[in-house]
N, C-alpha and C positions, 0 to 999 in steps of 0.2 A: 325732511331730508330732502337734499338735492340729488340730481342723477348723478352728478360726480362723485358723491359720497357713496352711493349705492355701487357704482361701477368700481371704485377703490375697495369696497368691502368685498365684493365678488373676487377681485383680484388676488386679495390677501387671503379668502378662502380657498381659492383654486391653488395657490402656491402652498398652503397648508396641506390641503388634502394630496397634491402631488408629492410632498415631501414624506407624508404617511405612507403612501403606496410604494414610493422607492424604497424606504426603509424597511418595509414587509417584504419586498422582492429580494432586497439585499440579505436580509435575515435569513429567509427561507432557502436562498441559494447557498450561503455559507454553511446553514445546517445540512444540507444534502452533501455539501462537498466533504464536510467533516465525517459524515457517516460513511461516504465512499472511502475516504482515506483510512479510516477504521476498518473497514472490510477489507482493504488492500493490504493493511498491516496483519491482519488476521491470516490472509492467504500466504503472506511472506513467513509468519511464524509456523505457519501449518507446514512449508516446505523445509524450514529449519528443523522442524521435529521428524519429518521423514529422512533427512539427512542423519540426523542424530540417531536414529532407529537403524542406521545401516551398520552392519557388521564390520569392525576393523579390529581384529586380534592378531598381535605379533607374537604371542607366547605359545601358540599352538603350532604343531607342524602336519601340513603345510600353512603357512600364515594365511589368514583370511583377510582380505581386503575389498570389501563392497564400496568404500567411501572413494569413489571416482565420479568424476564430472560426467562420464558417459552414461552412469547409472541414472543420473538426473538431468535429462534433456529439458529444453525450454518447454514451457507448458502454457497453454492458452484457456483462460477460464473466464467466467463472468463475474462481476460484483453485483450483488443484489442489495436493494435498499430494503430493510424489514417493513413490513406493513404495505407493501405494493406488490401487486400481482404482475410485475413487469417481467414477461418471459425472456426479452431480449437482455436486459442488464447491460452493465457496462462491460466491454471487452478489456482483458488485462492479461498481460504476458508477464510469465514469472521465468527469470534467469538465475541459474545457480553457478558460481564459480568457486571451485574448490582447488586451493594452491598449498603447496607444501611450505611451512616454515622452515628457514633454515636453522637446523638445530646447533645449539652450542655442545661443548664437551660435557658429556655426563646428564644432558637432558633428553627427556624422551622425544620421539618424534611428534610432530604437531601438524595439524592442517588449519588453515583458515577456510571458512565456509561464508561465503557472500552472497545474500539473495537479493534481488531487485524485483520490485513489483511494479511494472510499468503500465499506466492507464492515461486516459486522455478525459478532461473533464468537459463534457458537452462540447465536443468538437473544438475546444479552444486550446488551453494549457495542457501540455504533458507533464504528468506527475511521476515522480519514482519514489516508492517506498523502499528503504534499503534497510537490511538486518544483517549483522556480521557476529560471527561467533568463532571461538578457537576449539578444536577438538582434539583429543589424544585418543590413543589405541584403548580397547577395551581390556581391562585386567581381570 
């Protein structure tokens, strides 16, 4: 073997090892981002369930209407990864928007509920997980 062959073999080995390390870093970063996105989705679903449990009954006198945007102000939480003892977590902002749907004749009143869960991945991209549903009064 000549010195040139050895240098070429070392260069190929270095490129291969560098590719493996970069692939591993990419995979772990993607897995962490997916876990945080799933946790943000859970936070948004939790807010949807809170809104769904609000009482909105127009069949009683006086009518009860707790399904108002003022009852669900913006909330700041943290997204935690399972299996880590990270006390800081990733900060997340949960915004809730409740709007009246324009009723058609003979249709019951309905409202749309839109929840945004906004978070930042490692100081880089801002990511928004959104969920929307339509609610009608309790019967």
